[in-house]
C-alpha positions in Angstrom: -6.1 -43.0 22.3 -2.6 -41.5 20.7 0.5 -41.1 23.6 1.4 -38.0 23.2 -1.5 -35.9 22.0 -3.3 -35.1 25.4 -5.4 -38.1 25.0 -5.6 -38.9 28.8 -8.3 -41.3 29.4 -9.7 -40.5 32.4 -12.3 -42.8 34.4 -15.0 -41.2 36.8 -17.1 -42.7 39.2 -20.1 -41.9 40.2 -22.4 -43.2 43.3 -26.0 -43.5 41.1 -29.0 -43.3 43.7 -32.1 -44.7 43.0 -34.6 -44.8 45.8 -32.8 -46.9 48.4 -30.3 -48.8 46.2 -27.1 -47.5 45.3 -24.5 -48.9 42.4 -21.1 -47.4 41.5 -21.2 -46.5 37.4 -17.9 -45.9 35.7 -18.2 -43.6 32.7 -14.6 -43.2 30.6 -13.9 -40.3 28.0 -10.7 -38.3 27.5 -9.9 -35.3 28.1 -9.8 -33.8 23.4 -11.4 -35.1 20.9 -9.8 -35.9 18.0 -11.8 -34.6 14.8 -11.5 -34.4 11.0 -12.6 -31.4 9.3 -12.8 -29.4 6.3 -12.4 -25.8 6.5 -12.0 -23.3 3.4 -8.6 -22.3 2.2 -9.4 -19.0 3.6 -10.7 -20.3 6.8 -7.1 -22.8 7.6 -4.7 -19.8 6.5 -6.7 -17.2 8.8 -6.8 -20.0 12.0 -2.8 -21.1 10.6 -2.1 -17.4 11.2 -3.9 -16.9 14.8 -2.0 -19.7 15.9 1.1 -18.8 15.2 0.7 -15.5 16.4 -0.4 -16.7 19.7 2.2 -19.4 19.9 -0.7 -21.9 19.6 -1.6 -25.2 17.9 -4.1 -24.8 15.1 -6.6 -27.0 17.1 -6.8 -24.8 20.2 -6.7 -21.7 17.6 -9.6 -23.0 16.4 -11.5 -23.8 19.8 -10.8 -20.2 20.7 -12.0 -18.7 17.3 -15.2 -20.3 17.3 -15.7 -20.0 20.9 -15.0 -16.2 20.2 -17.7 -16.5 17.5 -20.1 -17.7 19.8 -19.7 -14.8 22.4 -20.3 -12.1 19.7 -23.2 -10.5 19.6 -25.5 -9.0 16.7 -27.5 -5.9 17.0 -30.7 -5.2 14.5 -29.8 -3.5 11.4 -31.1 0.0 11.6 -33.5 0.7 8.8 -33.2 4.2 7.2 -36.5 5.9 6.7 -36.9 7.5 3.7 -39.0 9.8 2.7 -40.3 11.9 -0.2 -40.3 15.4 -1.4 -43.1 17.2 -2.3 -41.9 16.1 -6.1 -42.2 12.8 -5.1 -38.4 12.1 -5.5 -36.9 9.7 -2.1 -34.4 12.1 0.4 -32.4 10.6 2.7 -32.7 11.5 6.9 -30.4 14.4 8.3 -26.9 12.8 8.7 -25.3 16.1 10.1 -23.7 16.6 7.0 -24.9 18.6 4.3 -23.0 18.3 1.0 -23.5 22.0 -1.4 -23.2 22.7 -4.4 -20.1 23.6 -4.7 -18.8 20.2 -2.8 -20.3 18.4 -5.9 -18.2 20.6 -8.4 -15.1 20.6 -7.1 -15.9 16.9 -7.5 -16.3 16.7 -10.8 -13.5 18.7 -11.4 -11.5 16.7 -9.9 -12.9 13.5 -11.2 -12.2 14.7 -15.0 
């Protein structure tokens, strides 16, 4: 254990019962675990900025970001139902906005 790094040894005594017999079991662990990891440069930089912005250590920042990432709920991708016109061309479903010929002409004029 490295002093000053939060590695405080903790002894836990448990009474384990096996039928009518009981024995005292001692387990020792540390409150923090030191682990070396290789991070991509962009991920390390992001974690450093996050840590600095929140006034926490890099390890605390990585822990926080991993926990937040584990809570993210991903929604299933919305599939688009393409149909075909009478002439066989694919058409997009209605989205509520219509692009007129005048809008296309204006965009072409602005582009040229």
